[in-house]
C-alpha positions in Angstrom: 27.1 -4.7 18.8 30.5 -3.8 17.3 32.1 -4.3 13.9 33.8 -7.6 14.6 30.5 -9.1 15.8 28.5 -8.1 12.8 30.8 -7.9 9.8 29.3 -10.0 7.0 26.7 -11.5 9.4 23.0 -11.8 9.1 21.4 -10.0 12.1 17.9 -10.8 13.4 16.0 -8.7 15.9 12.6 -10.1 16.9 9.9 -9.5 19.5 11.4 -6.3 21.0 9.5 -3.5 22.8 10.7 -0.1 23.9 14.3 -0.7 23.0 17.2 1.1 21.4 19.5 -1.1 19.4 22.8 0.2 18.1 24.7 -1.9 15.6 28.2 -0.6 14.6 29.7 -2.2 11.5 28.6 -3.7 8.2 26.3 -6.7 8.5 25.3 -8.6 5.3 21.6 -8.5 6.1 19.3 -7.2 8.8 15.9 -8.8 9.7 13.5 -7.2 12.1 10.2 -8.7 13.0 7.6 -7.6 15.6 9.3 -4.6 17.0 7.2 -2.0 18.9 8.3 1.5 20.0 12.0 0.7 19.2 14.8 2.7 17.7 17.3 0.8 15.6 20.5 2.4 14.4 22.7 0.2 12.1 25.9 0.6 10.1 25.9 0.0 6.3 24.1 -3.2 5.4 25.7 -4.8 2.2 22.5 -6.6 1.3 18.9 -6.3 2.2 17.0 -5.1 5.3 13.7 -6.9 5.8 11.2 -5.4 8.2 7.8 -7.1 9.1 5.1 -6.4 11.6 6.7 -3.4 13.3 4.9 -0.4 14.8 5.9 3.0 16.2 9.6 2.5 15.5 12.5 4.6 14.2 14.9 2.8 11.7 18.2 4.5 10.8 20.6 2.7 8.4 22.2 2.6 5.0 21.6 -0.5 2.9 21.5 -1.9 -0.6 17.8 -2.9 -0.5 14.9 -2.3 1.9 11.7 -4.3 2.0 9.0 -3.4 4.6 5.9 -5.4 5.2 2.9 -4.9 7.5 4.5 -2.0 9.4 2.7 1.0 10.7 3.4 4.4 12.3 7.2 4.2 11.8 10.0 6.4 10.4 13.0 5.5 8.2 16.1 7.6 8.1 17.5 5.8 5.1 20.4 5.6 2.7 19.5 3.0 0.0 21.1 2.3 -3.3 18.1 0.7 -4.9 14.4 1.7 -4.3 12.7 1.0 -1.0 9.7 -1.3 -1.1 6.7 -1.2 1.2 3.7 -3.5 1.2 0.7 -3.6 3.5 2.1 -0.6 5.4 0.5 2.6 6.6 1.8 5.9 7.9 5.5 5.2 7.3 7.8 8.2 6.8 11.1 8.6 5.0 14.0 11.0 5.5 17.7 10.8 4.5 20.0 8.8 6.7 21.6 11.1 9.3 23.6 9.1 11.8 27.4 9.1 12.1 29.9 7.1 14.1 33.6 6.5 14.1 34.7 4.4 11.1 31.4 4.7 9.3 33.1 5.7 6.0 35.2 2.5 6.1 32.1 0.5 6.9 30.4 1.9 3.7 33.4 0.6 1.7 33.3 -2.8 3.4 29.6 -3.0 2.6 30.2 -2.0 -1.0 27.8 0.9 -0.8 28.4 4.2 -2.6 27.9 7.0 0.0 27.0 9.4 -2.9 24.1 7.2 -4.2 21.1 7.6 -2.0 17.5 6.9 -3.2 15.9 7.5 0.2 12.9 9.2 -1.3 12.2 6.6 -4.0 9.6 4.2 -2.5 7.6 1.6 -4.3 4.3 0.8 -2.6 3.1 -2.6 -3.8 -0.4 -1.7 -2.6 -0.5 1.5 -4.6 0.0 1.1 -8.3 -1.4 4.5 -9.5 1.3 6.5 -11.1 -0.6 9.8 -11.2 -1.3 10.0 -7.5 1.1 9.7 -4.5 0.6 6.7 -2.2 -1.4 7.4 1.0 0.6 4.8 2.8 4.0 6.5 3.1 5.3 10.1 3.2 8.4 12.2 3.3 9.1 13.4 6.8 9.1 17.2 6.9 12.5 18.7 7.8 11.1 20.5 10.8 9.8 17.1 12.1 12.9 15.1 11.6 15.3 13.9 14.3 18.5 15.8 13.6 20.8 14.2 16.1 20.6 10.7 17.4 21.4 10.7 21.1 22.1 7.4 22.8 
């Protein structure tokens, strides 16, 4: 999908398996439901990204807000200006957003996101309220285990 197709649009991806989806441009919202073994790369999302019932996926995007529900064994390469929220998730990993494409900086501006404000490692787990122990449901992806270049 290109910028003219997604600018200020709500995008929904549902019931996909073994897919790579590339979205260039700044959608207003991104909804993903029941994805399995997929990789999703998306330009800056001005609003929220909602993910539910996904497994074994890679998600790569900047956004204002991220909410993840009932998702397992997935990785997030994230730029988020608020705090990510996970609920009923297990084995989900986080690393800083690391994808580039032509015009991405102008898409950040169109989406109203500050490229310098990134809270990728601040995750609220609604199933883990202990403040003195880290959540067992999510983790920071070690640098030596991160994807460093997204090849399409």
